[in-house]
GUTOR-417571 format. One line per 2 residues: number of its first residue (from 1); for each residue x, y, z of C-alpha. Coordinates in steps of 0.05 Angstrom, whole numbers. Layout:
NUM) X/Y/Z | ...
//
This chain:
1) 772/-184/433 | 754/-128/394
3) 703/-130/329 | 731/-86/268
5) 675/-47/230 | 692/-73/167
7) 684/-145/195 | 619/-133/236
9) 591/-104/168 | 610/-173/138
11) 582/-217/177 | 522/-173/179
13) 505/-185/100 | 534/-260/100
15) 466/-270/157 | 425/-231/116
17) 446/-267/49 | 440/-336/91
19) 367/-310/115 | 345/-298/41
21) 360/-361/11 | 335/-410/60
23) 269/-366/84 | 259/-325/24
25) 228/-367/-25 | 191/-396/-4
27) 122/-397/-38 | 89/-335/-22
29) 16/-328/3 | -22/-287/-58
31) -63/-233/-44 | -97/-203/-96
33) -151/-155/-87 | -132/-81/-62
35) -171/-73/1 | -113/-140/24
37) -58/-101/1 | -86/-35/40
39) -91/-83/104 | -15/-106/89
41) 3/-35/81 | -29/-19/153
43) 8/-78/173 | 72/-46/155
45) 56/17/184 | 30/-16/259
47) 97/-51/267 | 145/-3/235
49) 112/47/303 | 125/0/353
51) 180/38/385 | 255/-3/392
53) 294/37/449 | 365/54/419
55) 415/12/459 | 462/51/523
57) 509/94/511 | 558/45/544
59) 534/-16/519 | 571/-40/449
61) 536/-93/426 | 462/-107/435
63) 408/-153/421 | 323/-136/423
65) 274/-186/396 | 189/-180/400
67) 140/-193/357 | 64/-180/330
69) 11/-220/328 | -58/-211/297
71) -123/-240/284 | -170/-217/230
73) -242/-236/206 | -277/-203/144
75) -351/-220/128 | -377/-205/55
77) -441/-190/21 | -459/-174/-45
79) -385/-172/-69 | -415/-176/-147
81) -461/-127/-130 | -512/-178/-151
83) -555/-210/-87 | -582/-260/-131
85) -519/-297/-144 | -476/-332/-94
87) -418/-302/-66 | -355/-317/-95
89) -331/-309/-10 | -367/-297/38
91) -304/-288/96 | -245/-302/115
93) -202/-302/169 | -136/-287/177
95) -79/-304/232 | -11/-263/224
97) 44/-279/266 | 104/-232/258
99) 179/-240/293 | 223/-193/290
101) 297/-191/322 | 355/-133/323
103) 425/-124/332 | 464/-54/341
105) 534/-46/345 | 556/14/373
107) 484/53/346 | 516/58/273
109) 510/-16/254 | 440/-53/259
111) 419/-121/219 | 344/-126/235
113) 295/-186/212 | 229/-199/215
115) 199/-275/203 | 133/-276/179
117) 74/-338/189 | -4/-337/154
119) -44/-391/159 | -116/-356/131
121) -181/-397/119 | -237/-374/70
123) -310/-397/71 | -320/-399/2
125) -374/-410/-52 | -389/-463/-105
127) -360/-414/-162 | -300/-387/-130
129) -233/-420/-164 | -183/-394/-100
131) -159/-432/-37 | -200/-450/26
133) -131/-452/71 | -62/-415/57
135) -3/-439/103 | 63/-437/65
137) 100/-437/122 | 155/-387/147
139) 177/-335/107 | 221/-276/113
141) 178/-207/118 | 241/-159/121
143) 311/-166/131 | 356/-122/122
145) 418/-85/143 | 428/-7/173
147) 490/37/180 | 479/109/197
149) 532/166/217 | 488/221/225
151) 546/257/260 | 583/261/193
153) 604/326/155 | 553/297/102
155) 502/249/147 | 505/177/115
157) 455/130/123 | 451/62/87
159) 401/11/83 | 416/-58/49
161) 359/-115/51 | 287/-127/47
163) 260/-68/77 | 194/-25/54
165) 212/28/13 | 162/90/-14
167) 163/157/-52 | 115/224/-32
169) 52/189/1 | 54/119/-18
171) 8/129/-76 | 71/116/-134
173) 106/62/-97 | 102/34/-28
175) 126/-38/-21 | 164/-86/20
177) 229/-105/-33 | 295/-124/-40
179) 328/-57/-46 | 390/-12/-25
181) 371/49/10 | 402/126/24
183) 390/178/55 | 425/245/67
185) 413/313/84 | 448/383/75
187) 442/421/126 | 363/420/170
189) 322/443/115 | 349/406/54
191) 332/330/53 | 357/278/-4
193) 331/206/-5 | 354/153/-64
195) 335/78/-73 | 331/19/-132
197) 283/-41/-113 | 282/-106/-147
199) 212/-136/-134 | 190/-208/-109
201) 187/-248/-181 | 140/-298/-150
203) 81/-246/-126 | 18/-228/-160
205) 27/-176/-222 | -21/-121/-210
207) -37/-144/-287 | -73/-212/-279
209) -82/-210/-357 | -11/-243/-354
211) -12/-304/-349 | 12/-342/-294
213) 7/-271/-261 | 1/-301/-187
215) 75/-312/-202 | 106/-269/-240
217) 119/-203/-226 | 190/-171/-237
219) 198/-97/-238 | 252/-48/-211
221) 233/18/-184 | 302/70/-183
223) 275/139/-138 | 299/200/-113
225) 266/245/-69 | 281/313/-41
227) 249/355/20 | 249/420/31
229) 235/431/107 | 262/516/108
231) 188/539/113 | 152/551/179
233) 116/483/192 | 109/463/125
235) 154/415/84 | 157/426/1
237) 173/362/-35 | 191/336/-100
239) 210/259/-136 | 216/221/-197
241) 212/147/-197 | 214/103/-257
243) 193/32/-265 | 220/-11/-312
245) 183/-78/-334 | 221/-135/-335
247) 158/-199/-358 | 170/-234/-418
249) 144/-192/-477 | 107/-251/-511
251) 81/-319/-475 | 80/-378/-503
253) -1/-371/-483 | -9/-304/-514
255) 50/-308/-578 | 10/-238/-599
257) 31/-194/-530 | 68/-154/-506
259) 56/-139/-433 | 100/-97/-414
261) 89/-38/-385 | 154/14/-370
263) 130/83/-334 | 166/136/-301
265) 141/190/-228 | 142/264/-224
267) 118/280/-156 | 108/341/-121
269) 85/344/-56 | 66/391/6
271) 41/377/70 | 40/420/142
273) 6/450/207 | -24/505/228
275) -52/535/292 | -18/500/335
277) -19/435/302 | -98/432/307
279) -101/439/221 | -62/407/176
281) -64/388/114 | -30/356/52
283) -18/365/-24 | 8/314/-73
285) 11/321/-152 | 34/255/-200
287) 41/266/-271 | 61/187/-302
289) 87/188/-371 | 123/117/-398
291) 104/72/-452 | 58/3/-462
293) 21/-49/-517 | -43/-41/-541
295) -95/-100/-525 | -82/-151/-580
297) -147/-184/-563 | -178/-127/-593
299) -125/-85/-647 | -55/-100/-673
301) 5/-93/-622 | 16/-24/-619
303) 60/9/-577 | 29/67/-544
305) 54/131/-498 | 32/144/-431
307) 5/201/-415 | -40/210/-341
309) -45/239/-274 | -60/234/-207
311) -86/288/-154 | -87/272/-74
313) -107/339/-26 | -139/345/42
315) -138/366/105 | -147/365/175
317) -177/389/240 | -179/370/309
319) -227/415/351 | -208/449/424
321) -275/418/451 | -288/355/496
323) -300/289/464 | -240/312/423
325) -283/318/353 | -236/321/290
327) -257/331/215 | -220/307/158
329) -229/332/86 | -206/293/22
331) -211/308/-53 | -161/256/-107
333) -175/235/-171 | -135/196/-233
335) -147/198/-289 | -178/149/-331
337) -174/114/-407 | -235/120/-442
339) -219/66/-487 | -198/18/-423
341) -254/-30/-393 | -198/-53/-339
343) -145/-1/-310 | -97/-54/-296
345) -93/-106/-366 | -64/-89/-412
347) -105/-154/-444 | -179/-167/-448
349) -197/-88/-430 | -129/-52/-438
351) -111/-3/-487 | -137/0/-556
353) -122/77/-581 | -74/132/-575
355) -39/145/-511 | -48/103/-452
357) -90/153/-404 | -105/119/-349
359) -77/127/-284 | -37/53/-252
361) 16/61/-195 | 53/17/-151
363) 30/46/-80 | -38/42/-37
365) -91/92/-37 | -149/90/8
367) -218/96/-8 | -264/61/25
369) -273/-2/61 | -321/-45/9
371) -314/-13/-50 | -245/-4/-44
373) -218/20/-118 | -160/32/-131
375) -145/108/-158 | -158/103/-235
377) -202/135/-277 | -244/158/-216
379) -256/233/-173 | -259/213/-97
381) -295/259/-45 | -285/244/29
383) -316/265/94 | -284/237/158
385) -306/244/224 | -281/213/294
387) -297/228/364 | -275/206/428
389) -340/187/465 | -306/153/534
391) -249/194/536 | -273/208/612
393) -264/145/636 | -210/107/653
395) -230/40/606 | -244/82/545
397) -187/140/543 | -174/109/481
399) -235/82/446 | -251/129/374
401) -302/129/338 | -319/157/277
403) -355/154/214 | -341/168/137
405) -380/193/80 | -340/176/6
407) -372/185/-73 | -339/163/-135
409) -346/188/-201 | -316/170/-256
411) -263/217/-299 | -284/183/-366
413) -362/155/-361 | -346/98/-426
415) -275/68/-383 | -274/27/-334
417) -255/23/-257 | -226/-30/-219
419) -296/-57/-208 | -306/-95/-266
421) -383/-98/-256 | -385/-16/-263
423) -402/-26/-344 | -460/34/-365
425) -433/95/-395 | -448/137/-332
427) -401/184/-292 | -441/158/-231
429) -404/107/-190 | -435/122/-128
431) -427/125/-55 | -409/89/9
433) -417/100/85 | -367/71/136
435) -368/67/210 | -308/49/251
437) -287/37/320 | -216/32/355
439) -193/11/421 | -126/2/452
441) -141/-41/508 | -74/-34/540
443) -2/-29/535 | -3/-86/472
445) -76/-104/453 | -97/-71/406
447) -185/-80/382 | -203/-53/321
449) -274/-51/272 | -297/-34/208
451) -368/-30/170 | -373/-8/102
453) -436/-9/57 | -433/15/-24
455) -492/33/-48 | -480/29/-129
457) -495/83/-181 | -515/89/-254
459) -454/58/-276 | -473/-9/-259
461) -527/-40/-296 | -594/-68/-256
463) -578/-131/-261 | -516/-116/-212
465) -534/-54/-169 | -545/-98/-105
467) -503/-60/-45 | -443/-91/-23
469) -434/-102/53 | -366/-113/91
471) -349/-124/164 | -273/-128/192
473) -247/-134/257 | -179/-149/280
475) -148/-163/350 | -80/-139/354
477) -23/-169/406 | 41/-135/406
479) 110/-169/456
//
């Protein structure tokens, strides 16, 4: 019996609704730190990079399945920058299994479902309040319906469900949320993307001063992005993102405090390559406006303007030489507020006077393994060099070794950064040295190692200025 197209869409939507109601509302495993968020972003990019071959032209219905398993071990030392105090966490082990299935009908209609099961074990110190083990069962990692009509006069591309969404380079916003995304293009030069999404209400809020922040994250995001590809080897883009906060304004625990943070972001960017793609470069400028509230633990409640700025600019070059050396340089800036001791919280460290000039965002930015800061009240300078030491040997052609150096400075010396140990009024946050090794052992096996050491600067008091060390090893298998 031939299936009619509208009927297929209804079936796919019904299946997705059932999955989201039966699986997605399992209690989430908390992952609060910036470093853990960055690791999850990396997982998402790796999983999305797994190629799924389209069905043959003559095949009407295609079903494909696959998966990904990773075992990740992290070791920490002096995370509080104080060698005299026991660390709250010495090491952690993550066992992460994800299984996906994709159903495609005539290449135009696709249903994609990915399930996730995560087991976490931690070696905790006596001062820690975290759980030693987390295992909350199967969750819906992603699940969406995709309809694509590329041959229409105005190409149509619609995705509905739990999906990975982002704007620009992913700093302003990048996350897996429930939403709807529409894409089209006007010829071969102008591309349009727009979306609306809602955060998982029971996931972590970036503002940990909100009562029950680990299960109180109610925000919506509406974005539009336009890209122009009419220049040789370059793409220029611009976007607008509206973030709306639905957090309870005056919770019973703090009846005088309004926690709502409503922001608008304007982004302009350029990315390209030159000299036969050996040189790549990028630039993104972000302006943030909006409204938030003062910290009532310090001052009377006032509604204040948000007025902040961020910049990310960089370039990389792949040398035509033995061992394939490569060099990357990057500069990033996120404005700060001299009255804030916390870059994420409304209360006990939030804004106390005038415009809130601290750049706050809902995406990710990588800035070192050990410090792993947010791009708030910071200037960050990075040098990254890599090479392939065993390229002449069959076993090691895919081995990449490299090192990174970071220099961190404050924008406002009296303001805080993401690491709340940096309490001294000084712009000198410190520096970090990282090393890494990536190896694709086989077609489906990947191994990565990372080491980082952060050396605190004058912004840290003498009682908390010991070096922080971090080691990470991960084995991933795709199937």
